[in-house]
N, C-alpha and C positions, 0 to 999 in steps of 0.2 A: 589507422586505419578511418575510413569515415561511411557512415550508414547512409545512404541516399534516399532522402525523405520527398516526398510529392510535395511539388513548390506551388502548386495551384490548389490545394487543399483549404478549409474554411476555417479549418478547426485543428490545432495543434496537438490536441490531445483530446480522447475520449475516454471516459469509464462507466462502465455499467456497475450497478450499484445497489445495496439497502441501505437507504438512511435511519437512522434513529437518533435517538438522544441519549446523551451521558450526563449522568450525576455523581457529581462528584461533594465531598465533603470538604469545608474550609481549612484551610492551616494545614494540610496533611494528617487529619483526624481519621480516625476509622469511622466505617459506616455506621458502626450498634451504638456508638457513642454520641453521635452528630445529631443537630436538629437544624443546622443550616447548611443547604447544599447548593452548588453551582450545577445548571444546567446549561450544554450545547448540542449543537447537532452534530453528527458524526457519523462517520464511514469512514473503512481504511482507504477506500479506492479516492475519496474524497481528499484524503489527506494526502495520499498521493500527490494530486492534481493541485493543490492549493499553490505551492510555490510556483507554478507555470502559471495561476491564473494572478497571482498578487503582482508578480513580475510583467504581467502585459500580454502574454500569451494566451490564445482564445483556447477556451477548454468548454467542451459538454458533457453534460453528466444525462445517463438515462437510468431511469428507476420508476418506483411505483410510490402515489401516495394514497393516504387511506381520503378518501373523499368527503369534506366536510370538518376535516379533523384540525382544530388548534394546533395541535402537534405539525402536522403538513404544512399549517401557515408559516409556523414558526422554522422549519426546516428551508422551507421556497426561501424566506428571507434571508437566513442565513447565506444560502446559496447564491443569491443575488449580492450580498455582501461581499462574499467570495470573487466577485464577476464573473462568475459562472453560468451559463446556459444551461437548460437543462429540459430534457424532454420526458414524461412520462404520463401512463394510464393512470386514471383516478377507480380507485377500486372501492365499492361500495362496502361499507364497515361491517355490514350485516348484524346489527344489534351490539352489546355490551361484552360477547364471547365469539365476536367474528376476527375482524382484521385490524391489526394496528401495528405502529412502528416499534421497531424493537427498543429494550429499554437497557442502557448499559450501566450499572453502579459500580465505581470503581474507587476505591481505598486505593490511594496513592503511595500510600507506606511515609514510613521516615527513619531515618537512622537504621538502627537494627532490625527494625518490624518492616519485612516485606509487603510490595502491593499487593492487593486481590481484589480481583473482579471477578462480579456477579452478573450473569448475563440472563436477560428475561425475552427470550425469544418465540415466546408462545402467539400464534396468531400472526406472524411477522408478515407482512403484506408484498416483502422482498419476495420472498417465495415463491410468489406465483408470476415472477418475469418470467415473461417469453417471447421470442423472436417474432411472433405474431404482432406483439403490439406495438412494433417501430417498423417504418419503412427503409430496412437495412439496403436497397440500394440507392434510395435517396441520399441519404446520410453518409453513406461510404462512395457513392458512385458520383452523385451531382455533387454534394456539398463537399465531400472528402476529407479525411483525417490524415494525418501524419502519422500519430502512433495511438494505438489503441491500448492501454493498461488494463491485464484482467488480474482479478485477484482469485486464488483457491477458496477463500472464504465466502464468495457469490457463486463460485462452481459448484461449491458442496452443499450448497443451503437445501436445495430440493432436487428430484430427479429432473424438475423443469428447470432450474436454475441452470444446470448441468449441462443440458441442452442449449439452452440459450446462449452461455459462454460460448461453448463448441460451434456453433451456427455464426456469432460475432466473429472469430477467430476465421472460419472458413470464408466469410465474405469480405472481412478485413483484407487477407490473403490475396483473393483473386482482383482488388481494387488497388494493390500495391502500398495498403496502410501497414505499417510495420509493427509488429504485436509484442509487446513485454508481457509476461506473465510471472507474477510472484505467487509460487507454489501454496504459502500462508496455509501448512497441515494444521487442522483441529483434530485431535483424537475425537472428540464427544460429534462431530458433523462425518466421521467416516466408520463409527462404530456400525457392524453387521450391513457396511454397504461398501468394503475395501474393492471386491472386484468392478462393480460400476465406478465407480469413483476414479481407480487405478485405471480403467480404460479410457475415462475421459480426458483425466488429466496426461496421458501419456499422447495422445490425439493432440490436444492444445499445445503439449511442449513439443512436439513435432513440427508443428506449425510457427511456433514463435522465432523470433530474430533475438530477444533480450529473453534470458531466464534468470530468475532472482530466486534466493530461499537460505535459509541458514541450514546448518547441517543435518537436523531434525526434517527438514521439509524435503529434502532433496532423497532422503532414505528411505521415507514414510510414504511418498507421493510417488516417487518414481522408480524405488528398489535401488537406489545407488549408494552403496558403502560409504561409510565417512567416517571422522572421528565422532566420538561421543558427544552428546550436548552438553553445553556448560561447564563447570568446573573452573578451576582458578588457572591461571598461567597459559590464557588461551593463545599466546604468540606461540609457544611450544608446537602448538599442531598446525601452525601454517602450511608445512609442508603435507600434512594429512589432507587439509584442506585443497589444495593444488591438485594433490592426487585424485579427490572425489570430483572437483569441476573438471579435470581431465578425463575420468570415467564419462562423465555426463557429456562433454564434447564429441567423443566417439560414438553414443546412443543418441545425440540429437544433434547432426551435422548442419543442419539447416541454422541454429542460432549462432550467432557471432560473437553475444555478449554474455558472458556469463558472473553473477554478484553476489556478495555474501559477505553480510555484515559480522563483525566478530564485536562480542562483547564479556568483558569479566566486569562482573557485580563485586566490588568491595564491600559496599553497604547500597542501603537505597537511594542515597544522594550523592556518592559517588561509584563511578563507574572507569573501567577502562574501554576506551571505544576504539576500533578499528574496522578497517574493509578489505576486502579482496577483490580483485576484477581481472579478468579474463575478455580481453578484447582482440578477436583475432590470434595471432601469434604472439602478440605481446601481453605480459602481467604487470598488475598494478598493486603493489602492498603497501596498506597503511599500518604500521606496527600500532596497537592498541596504545591510546594517550589517555591520559586523566583528564573526567571532565566531570563537571559538578551538576547532578542533575535534580531539577524542580518536580518531574512528574516524567517517568521515562516511557507511558503509554504516548505512541506513535513516533519515535525516535526511528524504529525501522523504515515505516513509510515515509517519513521525512527522507532516508538515505537513498530510496528508490526516487522519489519526486525529483530528489536534486541530481542526480543520475541522469534521470531521463530529460529533463530542463538543459542539462550540458549538452546531451545528445542534440537535441532539438535546435540548440543554439549554433550547433557545429563546431564544438570547440575540440583542440585535440585530447586526444584519449585519457591522458595524464590527468586533466583537469575534470573530467567524467567522474572518477571515484573521489577526487578530492572536495567537489562542489557537494555531492551527494553525504560523504563523510561530515560536512561542514552544516550542511542543512539539518542533518538529521543532529546533531548536537545542539542547533537552534532550538528545535521542537522540544527539546527536553529542558530548555530552559523557561519554556512556557506553560502557562496553564491549560490552553488551548491544544486539542493533539495534533494539530495542523499547523503548519510555518505559515507565517504572517510577514516576511522580511519588508522592509522599506525599499529595500533596493540590493543589487547584487552586491557590493560594497561590505553590506554587512554581514555578509554569509561569508564571504572572502576573508575578511578580519576575523572570524572564528577559524578558519583555516590556518591562518597565519598567527594565531596567537594573540592579538591585539585587542587586549581588553581594557585599555585606558580610555577614560573619558574623552568623547570626540565634542569639541566645541565650535 
C-alpha cells in the first residue's frame, strides 16, 4: 500500500511538544550515588522527529518556552543543532514558583539493576499549550505539513493540551495532512481523568491515519483487549498482538497503519527487540532479535521515527517496519534519547546485522 502525502508541503513532519531537560549520571550509575551528570534537551516527540531532521527532511516543532530562561536557550540551541524549525510562545516565568521546563532525572541502569526515571513536572510550561498560541490555518493551509505526529504524553499533560492536540488533529485532517498518533499511556497523567482523556484519545484516534502503541497503550487508552504487558517469551504472544490490532482496525477504520514494538528484557543491557505492523491488508512481523543496550530510553520513539521516515520516503511497506526497528535499535546504543544517524546506510547496516568496522 501507499500513503498519499501532500506534495507541496513545506514541512515533512510537525510535532507538538513540551520540551525539557534530561539529567543522567555518567557510566550507568544510580542517581543517588552520583556527583557528575550529563544534561540534554529532550521530549518524546522531538525524539521521534530527529531521524527525519538528521536525514535531511524539514521538521517543525510547536512548543512553549519560559521567557528569559537559560534552559530555554539551551533547548533552542539543541533544536537548531538537530536542524529543526520551531515556533513557540514565550511564557513569563512568574517568579521562582512559576513556570519552568520539565526535568527528567534518569538512572539508565546497568546489568541486573534496572533503569529508574524520576520526573519533575511541577510548573511545566508545556501544560499551557493551546491552539490559540499558533496560526494553524497558516501552518497547515499555507505552509503545509505531510505528517503530524501527536503523542499521548502531550495530550494528557493538562485539559488545555488535550484540547490543543485534538484541534491540531482536526485542522490537519481538514488540510490533508496525515496524522500519526502514539498513544503513550501514563497512569500518573490519567489518574482521576479517565473519562476526559478517554474521550479525547478516542476522537484523535478516530481521525488518525497511523496508530502506534504497546499492548498497555491500546488497552488503557482505547479499551481494546490485548496481551498482558511485559513478561518473557514475547514472541509467543504475536498472535495476541495481531488479534488486538485487528480489533483496533475494526474500531478505527480511518487508520491504515497500526504498529507495535515487541520488547523482552533479558537484563538492562540485553534486550530482545521486535516489532509488528499492519499496513492495509498486509502484516509485517519482526521476531524479537537480541540487541545490546547502552540506554533503553528513546528506543520506542526511535522505532516510530524510523517508521514515519520510511513512509515519508515512499518506500514499500516491508521497509517501514524494518527501518523503524533498526532506528530504535540505533537509539538504544546512544547516550542521547534520539537518533543521530550519519546517513540511511548506518541504519540499514543495523537491520542487516553488519557491525563490522567500516573504513
